[in-house]
N, C-alpha and C positions, 0 to 999 in steps of 0.2 A: 434120327437116333439111330437107327442101324447101322447107318453111315459113318457117324460120328464114334461108336464103340471098334469100326476098325482103323480108324485115321490116325495117328501118332499122337502119343501126347503132348508133346512139345510141338505146336503150331499156330498160326495166323488163321482164326476165325471171324468171318466177315457175313452179317446178315443182313439182306436187301428184303422191305417188304415194301408194297404199294400202300397197303395200311397197317396199322398195329393194333390188334385187336388184344385182348386178356392173354389169351392162348399164347400167341405170337411173342409178347413180351415176356410171358413167364419162361416161355422156352432161351426165350434172350439171356435171362438170367441164368437159366440152368447151365448155358453152355460158353457164355462170355465172359471171359474175366477183364475187369476195368474198361469195358471198349469206349470208343470216342462214338458220341453221336452225330450223326451228320440229317439233316434234315433239308430235301431241296424244298423251294417252293412250288407254289401250286403256281399252276400253268391257266387254270379257270380261275378268273373276276368272277366273283361273286355278284357285281350290279350287273353283268353281262346272262347270267342268268336267269331267264324268269321263269318262276315255280306255279302251279295252278292244281288244282283236283276239282271233279265232276263226282256228285254223288247219285249213285246210280244202282242197279239193283242186277243179280245175276242175271238176267232175262233182257236187259238193255244191254249190256255192257259192252257187245260185241257190234251192236248198232251205234251205239256211241264212238267207239272208236274211229267205225267205219267211217261214221260223218267226220269226225274231226281228221281222218286222213285225207279225206276228200277233198278238203278245205288245203289242207297243208301237203304239196305236191313235193317236197324237199324231201332228201335220205333221214329218213325214222327209223327208229333203236325201239323195239315194243319187248318188256320183261314178261315172264311169266315165272313163276316157282317152279312148275313143274314138265319136263321134258315132254309128255304125252301133252299138254298143251300148247307146246310153241305150235307142235305139229299141227291139231287140230284148228288155231288159229289161222297160221300159215294161209293154209287150205282154205277155210272160209273165204277170207282176205283174198285171195285168187280166183275164187270163184266170183267176187262181188268186181272184180274187174282192176284189183290194185295187186301191182307185181311184189310180190312178198314170198319171201324163202323163210327156213327156221334153222338154231345154231342149238346145240343141243348134245350134254354129254352121252348122249346111245351114237352116234356119228363117229368114225372113223375119224383118226386126225387128219387125212388126206381129202376127207369128204370136207371137214370144218376149216380146212385150211383153204379150198376149193371156191365153199358161199363166200369167207369170207374177204378175198380175192374177186368175186363177183361187186361183192357189196362195192369195195373201196370205189371199185371201176366202172361203178351204177350202173350195171347190168341190171339190177334190180333195183327200189327202193324204200322197199320196209321188212328191216329182219327184228325176226321174231325169236328172241333170244333165252336162256336160262342165264342164272346168275356165273354159273359156273363157266360155260362156256364165253363169256363177255368179257372176263379176267382177263387182263391185258387188252382185251381192246382198243386200239387207238386208233382211230378215224376223224382225221380233225374237219370232213365236212358236214357229220350228223347235225342237225338244224331240232330236230323231235327227239327226245327220251319220253314214252308214254310206261308207265307202272300199270298194265292190263293186269297182275298180283299184285298187290302190296307187302313187300318185304316184311319180311319178319324179324328185322332189327335195323336201326338207325343208320350203323355202319354199311349195310347193302342197297339204304337207299342213298345214303350218299355216294355209292361205287358208281349207282347205275346214273343218278343226275349228272354227275363231272363224266359222263362221255359226250357230251356237248359245250358249249360253249366254251370250247378247246381251242388256241391259239390265237386268241385275241376277236374272236367270233363270237356273236351274240346267239342263244340257243333256248329252245323252250322245255322243263318238264312236268309234264302231263300225269299225275295219277287218276283213274278211274276207281272209286272207296265203293266198295259191295256192304252192305250190312254183315253184321256178325263179326269175324276174326277181321275183316278187311278193316272197317271201323274202328276194331279194339287196337290194332296194330298202329291203326294212323296216325290217330290221338299222340303215341309216344312220338312220331316225326312232327305233329303240328306243335305238338310243344316244346322240341330240341330245336325247332327250326324260327321259335318265335315271333309267329308272324308275317313270315317270309314267303308264304304259301296261300296264293288267293284263291277262295272258294268259286266258279262258275257255276253257271246252267246251260242247259240246251233246250231251248224254247221251240218248239214245232218246228224241228229239223233248224232251225238258226242259232246261230251260236252268240250267246252275249255275255257279258261281264254280270 
C-alpha cells in the first residue's frame, strides 16, 4: 500500500500469489480494476500424495519423528510453528545421527540461501523449517513432509503438503498430533480433507497401519 501511494494513477496493476487468502483477495479488490483472473493448473496430483497422521504426546513426539525418519532416509521437510522450535528439533535430530539443519525467519538472507542450496544438493536430508522460511521453496525431490507442529489453518496445511508429490513424483505428508491445541486445529484439517488423511500407529518401535 505504501508503494502504491507513490505509483501513478494511470497504470497497469498485476497481482501474483501462490495462494489466495481472504486478505489477498481483499487487497486485490481494493487496488485492481476489472481484472482478468488467471489460475495455473496445480503441479501436484492428489493421487500421488499419501497423507497420514499419528496421535502422540508432547514427550513422545520427537521419538516418533526419529523413528519415522530413520525408516525413511529420503529428502524430508519438517515443519514447526516457531523458529526456536526449528533450531531445537534440528539439533536433537543431529545428535541422533540424522543430517538435519534448520531454516527460519531469524536467519539472514545469505544463511537461508546457503541452507536451501545445501538441501537442494542433498548435503543433508532433513530440513526443519517454519512456514515463513519455506514459502516459495520448490524442490522437486522432497519425498516426505512432516508436520511436527500442526498448522493453525487449512491454508498453511495445504501449502506444507504441497512441497512434496511434485512434478509427477509420489510423496507422503505425515502429521504428529499432540493433545490440546494440536488436536483442535487438526480436526478442522480432517474435516476439510474428507477422509483423505489416514490415521496410523506406532507399536513397540514398529510402524503399523
